[in-house]
Structure formats: structure tokens, C-alpha cells
N, C-alpha and C positions, 0 to 999 in steps of 0.2 A: 589566281584560282585557289580555292580552299583545298587544303591537303590533309586536314585533321578533323575528325568528327567524334563527338562525345555521344555515343548511342544511349548512355544512361540518361542524359538530359532529354533526349528525344522521347524515351519511354515515359519520363515524368510528365512531359508536355502532352503526350497522347492520353495518358491517364486522366488528365483534367480537361481534355478537349472533346470536340464532337466527332473527330475522325479516329479510327483505330490503327492507322498506319501513317508513316511519314517517309517520303522519298528524300534522301539527303544528297544523293548524286544523281543527276539526270543529264546525261550526255548522249551524243549521237551513237556511240558504240557500247555504252554500258550505263546501267542505272543500279542504284543500291538504296535500300531503305530498311526500315524496321517496322514490324507489325506487332501489336499487342492486343490480345483479346482477353477480356475478363470472362470468368465462368458464365455461361449462358448468353454471352454476347454473340450476335450473328455475324458471320463472315459473308459480306455481300459482294465480294469481288466477282468479276466476270473473266472471260478468257483474255489472254494477252497476245499481242502481235510478235512477241519475242519469247524464246526459251527462258526459263526462270529456274534459279536454284534457291531453295530455302535451307537455312541453317537454324536449327532449334537451339536457342540460348537457354531457355527454361520453360517448364510447363509440361503438360500431358495432353492426351486426347488423340484425335485422328486427323489425317489429311486424306480426303476423298479425292482421288484422281481418276477421271474417266470411269466412274462408277465403282472403283475398288477402294476400300479403306486401308490405310497404312497407319499402324500405331506409331505415335511420335514420342520422343523423349529427348532430353538434353544431349547435345553432341551429335545428333543425327542430321543428315543432309538429304535433300530430295530434289530430283529433277522433274520439272513439269514442262513438257514441250509446248511450243506456241499453239494457240487455238485449242487447248485442251481444258475442259471443264474441271475445276478443282475448288475445294472449300475446306477450311479447318472447322472442326466441330468436336463436341464432346469433352472439352477440357474442363477439369474440375478445379484447376488452379490457374493463375495468370499465365498466359502463353505469350512468350516473347520470341520472335523469329526475325532473323535478318534475311532479306531477299536481295537477289542480284538478277538483273535482266541482261541478256545478250543484245542490248540495244536500248533505246530510250524507253522510259515508263510512259506508255500511252494509254 
């Protein structure tokens, strides 16, 4: 089982690819990944079957959770409970976020 993950490499691959996120751990009890949104890029995610934590590595903008906007900045973390609508938006710089699910990424 892989135990070490270079998130910087995932960010580079995302920047040159067709997806804006990459899940690098996907197990029955936990999932983790990295999300990168360029300015103006649309967050198309839908609700999830598990609670999720986001940790902002860099960037700005907002996280809309259940109709309320939360300003985001590096070092901040956010909880989004399962089956809750949420989207990142309004970033003026590259947004890089690490996410963790309390179950598999489904």
C-alpha cells in the first residue's frame, strides 16, 4: 500500500489535464485528494455521501455551503456535511485545496 503522496506533482498534472481534482487515497473508511481551480474555472461537484473536510493550501475566493458564502484563504479548513450542496467560486488566483472524506470518494 502506498504511504507517501507528492501533492505538488498532482497539482501539476491537474493543471495540464481535463479534471480539476485528483483523489489520491480512496479507501472504505477515508479518501483524500487535491483540487485546483484556475480563476474563472467552474466547480462542478455535486453532493457527497460522506462528510468532507477542505484545507486551503493557496488561493482566494469563496466556498458556498448550503446557500451561504464563506471567504477562503490559505490555512483555513472547512467542514461540509454529507448531502450538502457546496461549490468553490470567485477565486482570482489559482485555488489549491486538499480534501478528506469520512469514507470513500463516491
